[in-house]
N, C-alpha and C positions, 0 to 999 in steps of 0.2 A: 378269303377267296380273292382270286386275282382277276384282273381285267380280261385275261384270255378266257377264263371260265365263263364270265358273263357274255363275252363276245360269242363264244361257242353256243351258249344257251339261246341267245337272240337269233343266231343263224339257224339253229335247230327249229325254233318256233316258226320262223318265216319259211323255212324249207317245208315244214309240215303244212302250214297254211296254204302255200302255193300249190302243193300237191293236192290238197283237199279241194281247192278252188278249181284246179284243172279237171279233176275228176267230176266235180259237181257240174261244171259247164258241159262236159261230154254226156253225162247222164241226163241232165236237163234237156239237152238238144235231142237226145234219143227219145225221151218221153214225149217231147213236143212233136217230133216226127211221127211217132206212133199215133198220137192223137190226130195229126193231120191226115194220115192214111185212113184212120177210122172215120174222120169227117168225109173224106172222099168216097170211100168204099161202102160204108154202112149207111151213113146219113145222106149221101149223094149231094153234099154241099159243093158249091162252085169254088173249090180250092184246087190249085194245081200241084201236081207232083214236082214240078220245077221249083215252086216256092218252098215246098216241104224239104226237098233236097238241098236247096240253097241255104235255108235256115240251119239244117243239120250240119252242113259243111262248115258254115261260119262258126258254129259252136265248137266243132271239133278243132278247127284251126286256132281259135281263141284259147281253148283248153290246152292245146299243145304249147302255146306261148307261155302259159303258166308253168308247165312241166320243164320247159327250157330254163325259165328263171330259177326254179327250184334246183335244177342240176348245176347251174352257175353258182348258186349259194353253197351247195354241197362241195363244189370244187374249191371255192374260196376258203372253206373251212379246213380242207385237207388237200393242199395243192401239190400232190406228187405228180411226177411225170406220167405215171399210169393213169391217174385221175384226169389229167389234162387231155391226154389222148382219148380217153373214154368220153369225156365231155365233148370234145371236137367231133367225134363220130356220132354221138347222140344228137347234137345240135344239127349236124349235117343231114342226118336221116330225117329228123323232124322238120327241118326247113324244106327239104325236097318234098316231103309228104305234104306239108302245108301249101307249098307252091302249086303242086299239081292239083290239090283239092280246090284251091282258089281259082286256078285256071279252068277247071272243069265247070265251076259255077258261072264264071264270066263269059266263057267262049261257046259253050255247047248248049243247045236247046235239049233239055232232058225229058220232055214230055213225049 
C-alpha cells in the first residue's frame, strides 16, 4: 500500500469526522433551543427568546465552519477544477449565511 492510499484514508476519516461534528453541533443547538422554548412557554421560566435564538445561531454558525473544513479536505483529496469551483461556491454561500446569522444575533433585539 502506498502513501497516497493512507493519505486518502486519513482525509476520508477527517472528512467524515468534521461532517459528523458539524451535524452534531446543529442538532445539539436545535435541541437546546427547543428546551429553551419549552422553559419559556410551558414552565414560564425567566429565559428570553433572544438568548435561545443567540445560542441556536451560534451553534449553526459553528457547525457550518466544520462543514467548510470537511469540504476543504474533500477538495484537497480530489483537486479538479470543478471541485475547486464547487468548493468556492459552497464556502461563499456558507460564509454569507454565517455572516448574516451572526449579524442578526449581534445587531437586532429579537424579543
